[in-house]
N, C-alpha and C positions, 0 to 999 in steps of 0.2 A: 496616477500608482493605484489608488484605492481600487480602479476598474479592474486592475489587472488582479490584485490581490483578491476582489470578489469572483473573478475569473478562475484564478487557482483552486480557490474553496469549492465552486459547484465542479470543477474537472475534478477535484479529487474527491467529494462525496461521490459523484457518478463512478468512480473507479473501483472505491470501495464497496460501495452496492453492487456492483456490477460481478464483483469477484464473489461478493457472499452468494449472490442470487443464482450465478453461474455453476459454484460449487453445490449451493443447496441443491437444484436440479440436476447434479451431477454432469453438469456439461463441461466443469473443469475439475480436477483434482487438485486437492490443497497440495500435492508434492509436484505440479507443474510450476514453470517457470513462469509463465505467464499469469498464473492466479498470484504467484508471492510479488510479481513485478506490477501488479495492479495493487496491491496491498502497500507495496513500499511507495512507487510514487503517490499514489493516491494519500496515502498518511503523510509523507513529506507535505504536499500539497497544502493540506488542512492545517500542519502546523503552521506553514507560512501563515496562513488566512487568521488563525487561533491567537497566533502570538499578536500578528497587526491588531487586533480586536480586543485583545487583555482576556480572552477566555481562557484562562490558564487550565482549568478541568479539564477541557477537551485538547489542549495542547499536549497535556500529560499523557492523557490514553493514546495521544495519536503517535505520542514519543514510544510509548511502549509498543503499538502497534509497527512502529517501524523498526524496534528493537527486536521483535520476533521476526519480520519479515526479513531483515539481511541475514542471519545465520541458516535461517532456512532455506533461503536461496544460495548463498552460498554451498549448503549440503546438497541440494538438487545440481549445481555446476559441477563440484568436485565427484558427486556420481557418476554423472555423465562424461566427465574425462575418464573414470576408472573404465566403465564401459566401452568405451571408445581406445582403450590400449589392450 
């Protein structure tokens, strides 16, 4: 179980860093679904990892990270649907 938790933590870290780096170098826009999905899944994986290890300040920031990504992703999806109609 611990190995799975560690893998999730590393994958989550890589996802959040990738999203930030790609956005910083203008390869992904913050309004892209991929950017928000990287942040969402990365944040969820990091929440699991930090809860397991009792790193509650990190858990808190990742909960906030996910709480930002969810409505942003919803807004992107609603915007795409409106454009398609």
